[in-house]
VODO-63810 format. One record per residue (C-alpha): residue number from 1; residue in three letters; x, y, z. Coordinates in steps of 0.001 Angstrom, whole numbers. Each point is the difference from the previous one (the first is absolute). Last residue first. Example, Ala and Ser with C-alpha at 12.3 -4.5 7.8 and 13.67 -1.06 7.14 Angstrom:
// residues 2
+-----+------+---------+---------+---------+
!  nr ! rest !      xx !      yy !      zz !
+-----+------+---------+---------+---------+
!   2 !  ser !   13670 !   -1060 !    7140 !
!   1 !  ala !   -1370 !   -3440 !     660 !
+-----+------+---------+---------+---------+
This chain:
// residues 185
+-----+------+---------+---------+---------+
!  nr ! rest !      xx !      yy !      zz !
+-----+------+---------+---------+---------+
! 185 !  his !  120460 !  140431 !  299847 !
! 184 !  thr !   -3335 !    1159 !   -2308 !
! 183 !  arg !    1754 !    2736 !   -1854 !
! 182 !  asn !    3024 !   -2410 !   -1412 !
! 181 !  val !    3799 !     402 !    2180 !
! 180 !  ile !    3193 !     751 !   -1682 !
! 179 !  gly !   -1632 !     725 !   -3086 !
! 178 !  phe !    2016 !    3134 !    -692 !
! 177 !  ala !   -3313 !    2326 !     125 !
! 176 !  tyr !   -1197 !   -1986 !    2924 !
! 175 !  leu !    2900 !     778 !    2038 !
! 174 !  lys !     295 !    3322 !   -1077 !
! 173 !  glu !   -3278 !     691 !    1217 !
! 172 !  gln !    1020 !   -1596 !    3114 !
! 171 !  leu !    2828 !    2461 !     268 !
! 170 !  leu !   -2304 !    2903 !   -1044 !
! 169 !  lys !   -2166 !    -490 !    2730 !
! 168 !  arg !    2540 !    -887 !    2627 !
! 167 !  gly !    1452 !    3430 !    -927 !
! 166 !  gln !   -3278 !    1740 !     391 !
! 165 !  asn !    -538 !   -1834 !    2988 !
! 164 !  leu !    3184 !    1363 !    1664 !
! 163 !  his !      -3 !    2930 !   -1393 !
! 162 !  trp !   -3842 !     834 !    1745 !
! 161 !  lys !    1825 !   -1607 !    3339 !
! 160 !  ser !    2846 !    2745 !    -407 !
! 159 !  thr !   -2787 !    2571 !    -652 !
! 158 !  gly !   -1825 !   -1120 !    3132 !
! 157 !  val !    2981 !     -74 !    2389 !
! 156 !  ser !     360 !    3959 !   -1218 !
! 155 !  ile !    3338 !     656 !   -1859 !
! 154 !  lys !    3281 !    1526 !    1260 !
! 153 !  leu !    2053 !   -3086 !   -1854 !
! 152 !  lys !    1479 !   -1599 !    3319 !
! 151 !  glu !   -2770 !    1416 !    2135 !
! 150 !  ala !   -2463 !   -1631 !   -2327 !
! 149 !  val !    1833 !   -3054 !    -686 !
! 148 !  glu !     687 !    -768 !    3989 !
! 147 !  ala !   -3811 !     518 !     579 !
! 146 !  his !    -476 !   -2103 !   -3059 !
! 145 !  ser !    2056 !   -2802 !    1699 !
! 144 !  his !    3272 !   -1107 !   -1190 !
! 143 !  gly !     878 !   -3400 !   -1141 !
! 142 !  glu !    2961 !    1263 !   -2391 !
! 141 !  val !   -1753 !   -2358 !   -3091 !
! 140 !  ile !   -3703 !     742 !     427 !
! 139 !  tyr !     -71 !    3269 !    1904 !
! 138 !  leu !    2750 !    1622 !   -1350 !
! 137 !  asn !     251 !   -1159 !   -3215 !
! 136 !  val !   -3811 !      91 !    -741 !
! 135 !  val !     210 !    3757 !     691 !
! 134 !  leu !    2963 !     694 !   -2021 !
! 133 !  arg !   -1436 !   -1577 !   -2795 !
! 132 !  gln !   -3388 !    1456 !     360 !
! 131 !  ala !    1414 !    3522 !      96 !
! 130 !  pro !    2237 !   -1013 !   -2869 !
! 129 !  pro !   -2439 !   -1053 !   -2535 !
! 128 !  leu !    -127 !   -4176 !     430 !
! 127 !  tyr !    1206 !   -1381 !   -3041 !
! 126 !  arg !    3450 !    -872 !    1124 !
! 125 !  phe !   -1398 !   -1925 !    2828 !
! 124 !  leu !   -1075 !   -2873 !   -2283 !
! 123 !  asp !    3474 !    -329 !   -1382 !
! 122 !  leu !     969 !    -259 !    3691 !
! 121 !  ile !   -2383 !   -2736 !     421 !
! 120 !  glu !    1241 !   -2020 !   -2998 !
! 119 !  asn !    3592 !     829 !    1307 !
! 118 !  ser !    -828 !   -1671 !    3584 !
! 117 !  thr !    -835 !   -2761 !   -1389 !
! 116 !  met !   -3936 !   -1023 !    -191 !
! 115 !  gly !   -1533 !   -2729 !    1694 !
! 114 !  ser !    -218 !    1901 !    3390 !
! 113 !  ile !   -2041 !    2966 !   -1583 !
! 112 !  ile !   -2619 !   -2756 !   -1182 !
! 111 !  asp !    -303 !   -1255 !    3316 !
! 110 !  thr !    -199 !    3330 !    1222 !
! 109 !  asp !   -3166 !     623 !   -1269 !
! 108 !  ile !     191 !    3752 !    -889 !
! 107 !  gly !   -2422 !    1902 !    2481 !
! 106 !  ile !   -2026 !    3555 !    -189 !
! 105 !  glu !    -528 !    1270 !    4159 !
! 104 !  ile !   -3024 !    2872 !    -503 !
! 103 !  ala !    1802 !    3806 !    1008 !
! 102 !  glu !   -1477 !    2047 !    1929 !
! 101 !  glu !    1628 !    3917 !     379 !
! 100 !  ile !     623 !     396 !   -3419 !
!  99 !  pro !    1806 !    2991 !   -1118 !
!  98 !  thr !    1569 !    -918 !   -3623 !
!  97 !  gln !    2681 !    2540 !    -857 !
!  96 !  phe !    2720 !   -1480 !     531 !
!  95 !  lys !    2508 !    1114 !   -2802 !
!  94 !  phe !    2443 !    -954 !   -2226 !
!  93 !  lys !     335 !    1701 !   -2682 !
!  92 !  glu !    2768 !    2349 !    1011 !
!  91 !  gln !    2387 !   -2169 !     771 !
!  90 !  lys !    2026 !     216 !    3658 !
!  89 !  arg !   -2647 !   -1935 !    2123 !
!  88 !  ile !    1156 !   -2900 !   -2296 !
!  87 !  phe !    3658 !     463 !     904 !
!  86 !  asp !    -212 !     489 !    3225 !
!  85 !  ile !   -1816 !   -2943 !     902 !
!  84 !  ala !    2324 !   -2119 !   -2529 !
!  83 !  thr !    3311 !    1562 !    2819 !
!  82 !  asn !   -2513 !   -1187 !    2908 !
!  81 !  val !    -414 !   -3062 !   -1512 !
!  80 !  ile !    3958 !    -287 !    -765 !
!  79 !  ile !    1201 !    1124 !    3020 !
!  78 !  arg !   -2436 !   -2889 !    2172 !
!  77 !  arg !    1445 !   -2437 !   -2769 !
!  76 !  ile !    3450 !    1068 !    1508 !
!  75 !  trp !    -449 !    -541 !    3263 !
!  74 !  gly !   -1782 !   -3469 !    -548 !
!  73 !  gly !    3206 !    -633 !   -2088 !
!  72 !  ile !    2110 !     971 !    2866 !
!  71 !  ala !   -1606 !   -2186 !    2177 !
!  70 !  gly !    -490 !    1020 !    3623 !
!  69 !  lys !    2847 !    1878 !    1965 !
!  68 !  asn !    3309 !    1067 !   -1748 !
!  67 !  ala !    -329 !    3363 !    1497 !
!  66 !  tyr !    -779 !    1464 !   -3636 !
!  65 !  gln !     576 !    3854 !     637 !
!  64 !  lys !    2950 !     -22 !   -1696 !
!  63 !  leu !   -1770 !   -1620 !   -2821 !
!  62 !  ser !   -2323 !    2970 !    -680 !
!  61 !  asn !    1924 !    1390 !   -3087 !
!  60 !  phe !     707 !   -2855 !   -1229 !
!  59 !  val !   -3738 !   -1470 !     263 !
!  58 !  lys !   -1344 !    3453 !   -1431 !
!  57 !  leu !    1880 !    -300 !   -2855 !
!  56 !  phe !   -1103 !   -3438 !    -109 !
!  55 !  ala !   -3874 !    1232 !     132 !
!  54 !  gln !     735 !    2261 !   -2708 !
!  53 !  asn !    1526 !   -2488 !   -2099 !
!  52 !  tyr !   -2548 !   -2807 !     578 !
!  51 !  ile !   -2567 !    3162 !    -848 !
!  50 !  asp !    1533 !     578 !   -2927 !
!  49 !  val !      90 !   -3688 !   -1185 !
!  48 !  ala !   -4197 !    -545 !     855 !
!  47 !  asp !    -424 !    3515 !   -2402 !
!  46 !  asp !    1972 !   -1464 !   -3290 !
!  45 !  asn !   -1975 !   -3335 !     799 !
!  44 !  lys !   -2605 !    1918 !    -643 !
!  43 !  ser !   -3606 !    -993 !    2056 !
!  42 !  val !    1062 !    1330 !    3185 !
!  41 !  tyr !    -597 !   -1477 !    3663 !
!  40 !  ser !     135 !   -3866 !    -670 !
!  39 !  met !    3300 !     692 !   -2286 !
!  38 !  cys !    1696 !    1464 !    3606 !
!  37 !  val !    -305 !   -3073 !    1604 !
!  36 !  pro !    1005 !   -1746 !   -2887 !
!  35 !  met !    3241 !    1562 !     -45 !
!  34 !  leu !     414 !   -1337 !    3948 !
!  33 !  leu !    1473 !   -3343 !    -178 !
!  32 !  pro !    1405 !     237 !   -3389 !
!  31 !  tyr !    1885 !    2899 !     629 !
!  30 !  phe !     861 !    -791 !    3569 !
!  29 !  his !    3302 !   -1358 !    -555 !
!  28 !  lys !     709 !    2692 !   -2659 !
!  27 !  tyr !     -27 !    2844 !    2322 !
!  26 !  leu !    1766 !   -1552 !    2259 !
!  25 !  lys !    3069 !   -1123 !   -2370 !
!  24 !  glu !    -184 !    3318 !   -1308 !
!  23 !  gln !     111 !    1499 !    3349 !
!  22 !  ala !    3279 !   -1959 !    1060 !
!  21 !  val !    1467 !     827 !   -3432 !
!  20 !  arg !    -419 !    4049 !     730 !
!  19 !  asp !    1519 !     -32 !    3344 !
!  18 !  gln !   -1882 !    3211 !    1850 !
!  17 !  gln !    1013 !   -1154 !    3686 !
!  16 !  lys !   -3381 !   -1032 !     625 !
!  15 !  cys !     -11 !   -2095 !   -2810 !
!  14 !  ala !    3323 !   -1920 !    1202 !
!  13 !  glu !   -2037 !    -738 !    3344 !
!  12 !  ile !   -3521 !    -976 !   -2152 !
!  11 !  trp !    2180 !   -2405 !   -2542 !
!  10 !  asn !    1632 !   -1967 !    2905 !
!   9 !  leu !   -3465 !    -309 !    1862 !
!   8 !  ile !   -1319 !   -1107 !   -3658 !
!   7 !  asp !    3380 !   -2809 !      37 !
!   6 !  ser !   -1033 !    -982 !    3734 !
!   5 !  glu !   -3662 !    -513 !   -1081 !
!   4 !  asn !     929 !   -2687 !   -2737 !
!   3 !  ile !     509 !     700 !   -4123 !
!   2 !  ser !     386 !   -3488 !   -1850 !
!   1 !  met !    2594 !    -168 !   -2534 !
+-----+------+---------+---------+---------+
């Protein structure tokens, strides 16, 4: 059965009336589409599921404010990303403690990354420490500037750059370690 935009809009309207069946349909429809977003922010599957569930509670509580403008998937994705950021901030072991005002850009050959599947890239992200994974996701995946990342996370721009560069270094090392690229590449 193919799900179209009108099905989703009907579910949204029913969800606004607290219809549990419609909530389940909306939740399950977006699960395969948006769970990888959750998984890109944390290394444990259980944490990703927690983020997804917390985000959908927020979605269901906020649906009355959704005015059917723009794609519902984009609106839900934004809630998921913000929920992931909140989740990571709450963890005691997560600290942004590296104040560097200037950071050298470390690059990874985009041709190598473009040849990888999304699951391979996601697996690589899971090796990053939480702070670096969060900055890499916000900067590279979500497309925020360092200033926007710094504002969202309440850190300095230099700290954002440092975490991005450390993350890129670790990703590059994993590409070497897994034999995806040779050190001479």
